[in-house]
N, C-alpha and C positions, 0 to 999 in steps of 0.2 A: 202276664201279670205285671201291673205297674206299681212300683213302690215309691211312695212319696218320701223325699228326704226328711221332711219335717217330722215324720213319724218314726225315723230311724234313730237309734241311740247316738249320742255325740261321739262315742268311741268309734263307731262304724264310719261315720263321716270323716273323722280325722284320719283313719286308716286309709280310706279311699283317696284322700288328698295326698297323703304321703306316697302312696303307690303311683299316683299320676305324676307327681313331681319327680319321682325317681326315674321315670321313663324319659323325662326331658333333660336329664343331666348329660352334659357333653362328655364324650369319650375322647381321651387323649391318646392319639395313635402315633407311634414312632417306628421308623424303619430306615433302611439304608439303600441307596440306589447305585448300582454298578452296571457296566456294560458286559458284553459277552466275553471280554478279555479280562474280566475281574478288575477293571480300572474304575475308580469312583467317578461319578458324574456330578459336577457342580452346576447349579443353576437350573435343574429340572423343576418343572412346575407341578405341584401337588394341589389339587383343587377338589372340593366337595360340592361344587356348583354354586356356593355362596361366597366363599373366601378361598384364598390360595396362599401357599407358602412356597419357598424355594429351597432346594437342597443346598447344604453347605459344601465347603471344599472337600470334606471327607465323605460326601454323599449322603449324610444323615439329614433327617428332617423330623419335625414334630408338629402335629396339628390337632387341635381340639375341634370336634365336629359332632353334630347331631344327625348327619346324613348316614345312610346305610351303604354308601359306596364312595370310592375315591378315584380320581382320574390323574394319571401320571403322564406328562408330556415333556418332550424336549426336541428341539429342532435337530434333525438328523437321526432320530430314533423313532421306532414305531410306538404309538401311544398305547397305554394299558389302562384297564379298569379293574378295580378290585372291590369286593364286598368288604366292608369295614371289619366284619367278624372273621374274615379269612385273609387279612393283610399279612403277608409273610415278613419275616425279619429282614430279608434281603430281596430287593426288587431288581430284576435283571432286564434291562432294556436292550432290544435288538436293533442293530444299525439299520437305518432306512436311507438309502442313497438318494440324494437330492439331484434330480435330473432337470437341468434348465433347458428351456426350448432353444433350438438352434437359431442363432442370429447371423445373418449374412450381411456383410458390409461391402459396399461397392464404392470404389474411389473413382471420381471423375476429375480429370485435369482440364482446366479451362485455359485456353491460350490467350484470351483477352486480358491483358494486364491493366491495372488501374493507372490512369494517367498521372504523371508526376506533378507535384506542385510547381507553381510558377517560381522559377529560380533565376537569378541573375548575379553577375559579378561586378563589383566596383573596384577599379584600380586607382588608388589615390596618387596624385602628383605630389611627390615629396618636395619638389622644388617650388611649389606654389606658396609656401609659407603658411599653410593651414596650421592652426594652433592645436587642434585635437581631432579625434575621430568623429565627434559630433558634427563638426563643420562639414566633413566629407559626406556624411549621411544626409545632411539637410540639403545637399545639392541635388538629391533625388526627390522627385515630387511625391513619392509614397511616404515620406517622413515629415514629421512636424514636431515642434517642441514648444512648450510653454515656459521653459526655464529662461532666466535672464542670461542673455548672450554676452556675458562679461568674463574676462579671464579670472580664474580662481573660483568661479561659481560652479555648482554642480550642473552637469550637462546630461540630460536624458532625452530620449526621442520616443515618439509614438509612431507606430507603423499602421498605416491604413486607418487612422482615426481611433485606434484602440488605446487603452491606457498604457502608460510607459512600462508598468510592471507586467504587462501581457506580451512583451516582446522578449523572447529568450535570447540572451547574449552568450555566445560561445567563443572561446579563445582556443583555436586549433582543435576544435571538437570537444572541449571541456566546458560544461555549463558553468556560468558565473553567477546566475541569479535564480537558482531553482527554488528558493524559499518564497518566491512571489513578490520580490521587491524590485524596484526600478534600479537599473545599473547605471553608475556614473561613468560615461564614456570618456570623460576628460582624463581618466587615469591611464588610458592607453595612448602613447604618443604615435603620431602618424608615421614618423620615421621608421618605426618597427613593423609597419604593416605592409604585407605584400599584396593582399587583395581582401575584399569583404564580400562574402557570399550572402545574398538576401533571399530568403524563402518567404514569400508573401502569403497571407491567408492563414486560416486556422490550421496549425500544425501540431495539435495536441497529441495526435497518434504517434508523433516522433519525439516531442519535447514535453509532454504533460501539460498541466494547466498553465504553466508559465509561457507557453507558446501559442496562446489563443490568437494573438495578432500576427505572429510569424516568428521567424528565427533569423538572428543576425550572427553569422559565423565569421569571425575575424581570423584570417590566416596571417601569421607572422612570417617574416623573412627567414629563409633557411640559412643556417650557418654554413660557411664554406668549410671544406674538409681540411685545408692546410692550416698550419699555425700562423696566426696573424693578429696584430693589434692595430686598431684604428682609433684616431682622435679627430674630432671635428668641432669647429666653432662657427656659428652663424649669427650675424647681427643684422637686424632689420629696423629701419626708422620709418616713422609715419607722421601724420599730422598731429597737432597738439603735443609736440615733443614726445610722441610715442616711440618707445624703443623696445626691442626684444633682443635679448642675448641668450643664445642657446649653446650649450656645451654637451657633447656626447663622447662616449668612449666605449669601445667593445674589444673583447679579447676572445680568441678562438683557439682551442687546443683539443684535438681529437674530437670526441663527442660532446665536449663542454663548450658552451657559448655563454659568455657573460656580457651584458650590455647595461649601460647606465646613461641617463640623460638628465640634465638640469637646465631649466629655462627661467629667465628672469624678465619680467615685464615692468615697464615704468611709463608713466604719462603725466603731463601737467595740464590739467583741464582748465578751461577758461571760465569756469563758474564756481561759485562757493556753495558747498553743501554742509548744512549744519548736522553734524553727527549726533544722533540721540544719545543721551547719557547711559541708557541701558545697554548700548553696544559694548561698553567697556566692562560689563559684569562678567 
């Protein structure tokens, strides 16, 4: 028998709609999750297939759902399924041991070593009257410089055509320009240098981005073990009344070595140069 709704009383239709809506009302379910040792489990997933919640630090959770079943899962425990109308007040999860597949690692030693970078030593002649370290390096064809070769000016070098900032300068193994700037080699007097080690080519694996062009490792003279004080004075004359006066002093006591050097240059040029006014600012 087919009943048409339009022939039913309004009260009957209203009652049917209320009964239908009551069946769609979400049920709020709450419980607590523990393990077999009665320890609360935090972070367990409770899902009805459409949404999920996680258990709190005390193991409790609350979920509103229209489904007829809930799924409880947690890594390291066996998953469970409960009918919503049979959900217990306390859910006990059993441990489920995680067994990872066996991984075997085999180590192989290769006897073929990577060839070392091209390296050479420069031993400066301290009696040649060289003004600074820059002049010593420029005697090697691998170096070049675009700086003005005058006393008192900044002196930097380029190694194998790279930028000056791409040559890492080290003093007894200590990096001096790791921030990527060019180093002024005129700060290091030749009289204090024992040798200069040059490593040509990209050495970033050893010195980082500052050693793209290579590494310049300056080795200073080793201090003598006995107590000693030294004083030295050197005077050099050249053309155009050029004169150089150099004074140095050093003192050694035990493991301490103190050294100082002062140099004065003077020249009378045979031409007049009009100094710009802004030089005095």
